C-alpha positions as CSV (number, residue, x, y, z in Angstrom):
1,M,-154.3,-129.5,105.6
2,K,-154.1,-129.5,101.8
3,I,-157.1,-129.8,99.6
4,A,-157.5,-130.2,95.8
5,L,-160.6,-128.7,94.1
6,D,-161.8,-129.9,90.7
7,A,-162.4,-126.3,89.6
8,M,-163.9,-127.3,86.3
9,G,-166.5,-129.7,87.7
10,G,-170.2,-128.7,88.0
11,D,-172.9,-126.9,86.0
12,S,-171.6,-123.4,86.9
13,A,-167.9,-124.1,86.8
14,P,-165.5,-122.5,87.3
15,G,-167.2,-119.4,88.7
16,V,-168.9,-120.9,91.7
17,N,-165.9,-123.0,92.5
18,V,-163.6,-120.0,92.6
19,V,-166.0,-118.0,94.7
20,G,-166.5,-120.9,97.1
21,A,-162.8,-121.4,97.4
22,R,-162.3,-117.7,98.1
23,D,-164.9,-117.7,100.8
24,A,-163.7,-121.0,102.4
25,L,-160.1,-119.7,102.7
26,A,-161.4,-116.6,104.4
27,L,-163.3,-118.7,106.9
28,Y,-160.9,-121.5,107.5
29,P,-157.3,-120.4,108.2
30,R,-156.3,-124.0,109.1
31,I,-156.3,-124.8,105.4
32,E,-152.6,-124.7,104.4
33,S,-153.0,-125.1,100.6
34,L,-155.9,-125.2,98.1
35,F,-155.2,-126.5,94.6
36,L,-157.5,-125.2,91.9
37,V,-157.3,-127.8,89.2
38,G,-158.4,-126.9,85.7
39,D,-157.5,-124.8,82.6
40,Q,-154.9,-122.4,83.9
41,S,-155.7,-119.4,81.7
42,I,-159.4,-119.7,82.5
43,L,-158.8,-120.1,86.2
44,E,-156.3,-117.2,86.3
45,K,-158.9,-114.9,84.7
46,E,-161.7,-116.1,87.0
47,C,-159.5,-115.7,90.1
48,S,-158.7,-112.1,89.1
49,R,-162.4,-111.4,88.4
50,Q,-163.5,-112.8,91.8
51,G,-160.7,-111.3,93.8
52,L,-159.1,-114.5,94.8
53,T,-155.5,-113.5,95.6
54,D,-154.8,-115.7,98.7
55,S,-151.2,-117.0,98.7
56,R,-152.4,-120.4,99.7
57,V,-154.0,-121.0,96.3
58,E,-152.1,-122.8,93.6
59,I,-153.5,-123.4,90.1
60,V,-152.7,-126.8,88.6
61,H,-153.2,-127.0,84.9
62,A,-155.6,-129.6,83.5
63,P,-156.7,-129.0,79.9
64,E,-159.5,-131.6,79.8
65,V,-162.9,-132.0,81.5
66,V,-165.0,-135.2,81.9
67,G,-168.4,-134.1,80.9
68,M,-171.5,-134.7,83.0
69,S,-173.0,-137.1,80.4
70,E,-169.8,-139.0,79.6
71,S,-169.2,-142.6,80.6
72,A,-167.3,-142.5,83.9
73,I,-164.8,-145.3,83.2
74,S,-164.1,-144.3,79.6
75,G,-163.8,-140.6,80.5
76,I,-161.2,-141.4,83.2
77,R,-159.3,-143.7,80.9
78,R,-159.3,-141.5,77.8
79,K,-158.8,-138.1,79.5
80,K,-155.7,-138.6,81.6
81,K,-155.3,-134.8,81.8
82,S,-158.9,-134.1,83.0
83,S,-159.4,-131.9,86.0
84,I,-160.9,-134.8,88.1
85,S,-158.0,-137.1,87.2
86,I,-155.2,-134.6,88.0
87,A,-156.9,-133.5,91.2
88,T,-157.1,-137.1,92.3
89,D,-153.5,-137.6,91.4
90,L,-152.5,-134.8,93.8
91,V,-154.0,-136.9,96.6
92,K,-152.4,-140.1,95.3
93,E,-149.0,-138.4,95.2
94,G,-149.4,-137.0,98.7
95,R,-149.5,-133.3,97.7
96,A,-153.1,-133.0,98.8
97,E,-155.1,-134.8,101.5
98,A,-158.6,-134.4,100.0
99,I,-160.3,-133.9,96.7
100,I,-163.6,-132.1,96.0
101,S,-165.6,-132.3,92.8
102,A,-169.1,-131.1,91.7
103,G,-168.5,-132.7,88.3
104,N,-169.4,-136.2,86.9
105,T,-170.2,-138.3,90.0
106,G,-169.3,-141.5,88.3
107,A,-166.0,-140.1,87.2
108,A,-165.2,-138.9,90.7
109,V,-166.0,-142.3,92.2
110,T,-164.0,-144.1,89.5
111,A,-161.0,-141.9,89.8
112,A,-160.9,-142.1,93.6
113,T,-161.4,-145.9,93.6
114,L,-158.9,-146.7,90.9
115,K,-156.2,-144.2,91.8
116,L,-156.5,-144.0,95.6
117,R,-157.6,-147.6,96.2
118,L,-159.6,-148.8,99.2
119,L,-158.7,-148.4,102.9
120,E,-157.5,-151.6,104.6
121,G,-160.4,-153.8,105.5
122,V,-162.9,-151.9,103.3
123,A,-164.8,-154.2,100.9
124,R,-166.4,-151.4,98.8
125,A,-166.6,-147.6,99.0
126,G,-169.9,-145.9,99.4
127,I,-171.3,-142.3,99.1
128,A,-172.9,-141.0,102.3
129,S,-175.4,-138.4,101.4
130,P,-176.8,-136.2,104.2
131,I,-180.6,-135.9,104.5
132,P,-182.0,-133.5,107.2
133,N,-184.5,-135.0,109.6
134,D,-186.2,-134.2,112.9
135,F,-183.1,-135.1,114.9
136,G,-180.3,-133.7,112.8
137,I,-178.7,-135.4,109.8
138,C,-179.3,-138.9,108.5
139,N,-176.6,-140.2,106.1
140,L,-178.0,-142.3,103.3
141,L,-175.3,-144.8,102.5
142,D,-174.8,-145.8,99.7
143,A,-176.3,-143.1,97.5
144,G,-174.9,-144.3,94.2
145,A,-171.3,-145.6,94.2
146,N,-172.2,-149.3,94.4
147,P,-175.5,-150.2,92.7
148,E,-175.0,-154.0,93.1
149,A,-174.0,-154.3,96.7
150,R,-173.5,-157.4,98.8
151,P,-174.5,-157.9,102.5
152,K,-170.8,-157.6,103.6
153,H,-170.7,-154.2,101.8
154,L,-173.7,-152.9,103.9
155,L,-171.9,-154.1,107.1
156,C,-168.9,-152.1,105.9
157,Y,-171.2,-149.0,105.3
158,A,-172.6,-149.3,108.8
159,I,-169.2,-149.1,110.3
160,M,-167.9,-146.3,108.0
161,G,-171.1,-144.3,108.4
162,T,-170.9,-144.6,112.2
163,V,-167.3,-143.3,112.2
164,F,-168.3,-140.3,110.1
165,A,-171.3,-139.5,112.2
166,R,-169.4,-139.8,115.4
167,H,-166.2,-137.9,114.5
168,V,-167.5,-135.3,112.0
169,L,-171.1,-134.8,112.9
170,R,-170.3,-135.3,116.6
171,V,-173.1,-137.9,117.3
172,E,-172.1,-139.7,120.4
173,Q,-174.0,-143.0,119.8
174,P,-175.2,-143.2,116.1
175,S,-178.3,-145.1,115.3
176,V,-178.1,-147.3,112.1
177,G,-181.0,-148.9,110.2
178,I,-181.4,-150.7,106.8
179,M,-183.9,-149.5,104.2
180,S,-186.7,-152.0,103.7
181,N,-190.4,-152.2,102.9
182,G,-191.5,-152.7,106.5
183,E,-190.0,-152.5,110.0
184,E,-190.6,-156.1,110.9
185,D,-187.5,-158.3,110.9
186,E,-188.9,-160.7,108.3
187,K,-189.6,-157.9,105.7
188,G,-187.4,-157.2,102.7
189,T,-185.8,-158.8,99.7
190,E,-183.3,-161.7,100.1
191,F,-180.5,-159.2,99.9
192,T,-181.9,-157.0,102.7
193,K,-182.7,-160.0,104.8
194,E,-179.2,-161.4,104.5
195,S,-177.7,-157.9,105.2
196,F,-180.0,-157.6,108.3
197,A,-178.9,-161.0,109.6
198,L,-175.2,-160.2,109.0
199,I,-175.3,-156.8,110.8
200,K,-177.5,-158.2,113.6
201,D,-174.9,-161.0,114.2
202,Y,-172.2,-158.3,114.3
203,V,-174.2,-156.2,116.8
204,D,-174.9,-159.3,119.0
205,S,-171.2,-160.0,119.1
206,G,-170.8,-156.8,121.2
207,K,-168.3,-155.2,118.7
208,A,-170.7,-152.7,117.2
209,A,-170.2,-149.0,118.1
210,F,-173.7,-148.1,117.1
211,D,-177.4,-148.6,118.1
212,W,-179.1,-151.1,115.7
213,H,-182.5,-149.7,114.6
214,G,-183.1,-152.7,112.3
215,N,-185.4,-152.4,109.3
216,V,-186.6,-148.8,108.5
217,E,-189.0,-147.4,106.0
218,G,-188.8,-144.3,103.8
219,H,-190.5,-142.1,106.3
220,D,-187.9,-142.9,108.9
221,L,-185.3,-140.9,107.0
222,L,-187.1,-137.8,108.0
223,L,-189.0,-138.6,111.1
224,S,-187.0,-141.1,113.2
225,K,-183.8,-140.9,115.3
226,L,-181.6,-142.3,112.5
227,D,-178.1,-141.3,111.8
228,V,-177.1,-143.8,109.1
229,C,-179.6,-145.5,106.7
230,L,-178.1,-148.5,104.7
231,C,-179.0,-149.5,101.2
232,D,-177.4,-150.4,97.9
233,G,-176.4,-147.6,95.5
234,F,-179.4,-148.2,93.2
235,V,-182.0,-147.8,96.0
236,G,-180.0,-145.0,97.6
237,N,-179.8,-142.9,94.5
238,V,-183.5,-143.4,93.7
239,V,-184.4,-142.4,97.3
240,L,-182.1,-139.4,97.2
241,K,-183.4,-138.1,93.9
242,S,-187.0,-138.6,95.1
243,C,-186.3,-136.5,98.2
244,E,-184.8,-133.8,96.1
245,G,-187.7,-133.8,93.7
246,T,-190.2,-133.8,96.5
247,A,-188.6,-130.8,98.2
248,K,-188.5,-128.8,94.9
249,A,-192.1,-129.7,94.0
250,M,-193.4,-128.8,97.4
251,S,-191.6,-125.4,97.3
252,Q,-193.0,-124.7,93.9
253,W,-196.6,-125.8,94.8
254,I,-196.5,-123.6,97.9
255,R,-195.4,-120.5,96.0
256,E,-198.1,-121.1,93.4
257,A,-200.8,-121.6,96.0
258,M,-199.8,-118.5,97.9
259,K,-200.1,-116.4,94.7
260,K,-203.7,-117.4,94.1
261,N,-205.2,-114.4,95.9
262,P,-204.2,-111.3,97.9
263,L,-205.2,-112.8,101.2
264,R,-202.9,-115.8,100.8
265,M,-200.1,-113.5,99.7
266,A,-200.6,-111.4,102.9
267,G,-200.5,-114.5,105.0
268,A,-197.3,-115.7,103.2
269,L,-195.7,-112.4,103.9
270,M,-196.5,-112.8,107.6
271,A,-195.1,-116.3,107.6
272,K,-192.0,-115.4,105.6
273,G,-189.7,-116.1,108.5
274,G,-191.1,-119.6,109.0
275,F,-190.8,-120.4,105.3
276,S,-187.2,-119.2,105.3
277,A,-186.3,-121.4,108.3
278,V,-187.7,-124.5,106.6
279,R,-185.9,-123.6,103.3
280,D,-182.6,-123.2,105.1
281,R,-183.1,-126.6,106.9
282,L,-183.7,-128.3,103.6
283,N,-181.0,-126.5,101.7
284,Y,-178.3,-128.9,100.4
285,E,-175.9,-126.0,100.1
286,N,-175.5,-126.0,103.9
287,C,-174.3,-129.6,103.8
288,G,-171.8,-129.0,101.0
289,G,-171.2,-132.5,99.7
290,S,-171.3,-136.2,100.3
291,P,-168.1,-138.0,101.4
292,L,-167.1,-141.1,99.4
293,L,-166.2,-143.3,102.4
294,G,-163.7,-146.1,102.1
295,V,-161.1,-144.7,99.7
296,N,-157.5,-144.0,100.8
297,G,-157.9,-140.2,100.9
298,V,-160.8,-137.8,101.6
299,C,-163.1,-137.5,98.6
300,I,-166.1,-135.1,98.8
301,I,-168.7,-135.3,96.0
302,A,-170.7,-132.1,95.6
303,H,-174.0,-131.7,93.7
304,G,-173.7,-130.8,90.0
305,S,-175.7,-127.7,90.5
306,S,-173.7,-126.5,93.5
307,S,-173.6,-122.9,94.3
308,A,-170.6,-121.0,95.8
309,L,-172.0,-121.6,99.3
310,A,-172.2,-125.4,98.6
311,I,-168.6,-125.5,97.4
312,Q,-167.5,-123.5,100.5
313,N,-169.2,-126.0,102.7
314,A,-167.8,-129.0,100.7
315,I,-164.4,-127.6,101.5
316,R,-165.4,-127.3,105.1
317,V,-166.5,-131.0,105.2
318,A,-163.2,-132.1,103.6
319,A,-161.3,-130.1,106.2
320,E,-163.3,-131.6,109.1
321,S,-162.8,-135.1,107.7
322,I,-159.0,-134.5,107.6
323,E,-159.0,-132.8,111.0
324,H,-160.9,-135.5,112.7
325,E,-158.9,-138.3,111.0
326,V,-161.9,-140.1,109.6
327,N,-159.9,-142.6,107.5
328,P,-157.6,-143.8,110.3
329,H,-160.7,-144.3,112.5
330,I,-162.4,-146.3,109.7
331,V,-159.3,-148.5,109.4
332,E,-159.3,-149.1,113.1
333,A,-163.0,-149.8,113.2
334,M,-162.9,-152.3,110.3
335,K,-160.6,-154.5,112.4
336,A,-163.6,-155.5,114.5
337,I,-165.1,-157.4,111.5
338,P,-164.5,-161.1,111.9
């Protein structure tokens, strides 16, 4: 398998990207080629500094970068030689099978959608962001690619999210729900009600390869047996950022509370192992990145603040998506839609 990495994308690029690439290549011998896309002179120096000498690495020069605060569409149109554009071109040309970027999310979505196009039968691409819960991982879909979704898009997300859960996360029978303000069937906006009805009809037709949970609420993301949670990109992005902010705030509040007096500090020391286990469970670095499902090529969008471990795991997710043929399975599954 051949993977392109936007080596200039992310808050700590290119250092964490090079280290993540180095570690991934050491762990995953099945990767045939890894393209590091970015300013060649900078990447050569960084590879030398980090000891990345693997013969499977090829640096592809890209003199421009789409900044994190730039407009996605204008950035892609104006900067034809940006690292995200050239990395996506490698997939378009068939030189690579997957692209990974921790840079401007909008630019990554725009580049992948415009250059790679959508898979046959897919109405709109969506970002599947992993959220840990009591039963494993729940993919929030869409987490930001499509803010103004239509009901047919959510049906598409249900099918694509199910394929990813089954073939990459190895969930035998995924459970799918739709985010609403109550679990009763009649709850929700007109959009969620129409989406609910459309998906329910699809389930009742006997073609669905998932268990339909129906309406779910925010707490179900963490506490219910839920593998895919459907929503439009606006709601999904707000929910995702709220979860991230809550996790950071709770961590900070616990640290501050434990430092209030020596007795608490002693108790915290005794519970250090438990705190570490919870931290590891909530750590986004272990998930690596979020797949942009529906484009004609594997696209993994990593967090802007990704560490080397997160990049390593983003490369792993890309390799698993290629290995388990997620896109061919999506195309096949989409044929079931009337």
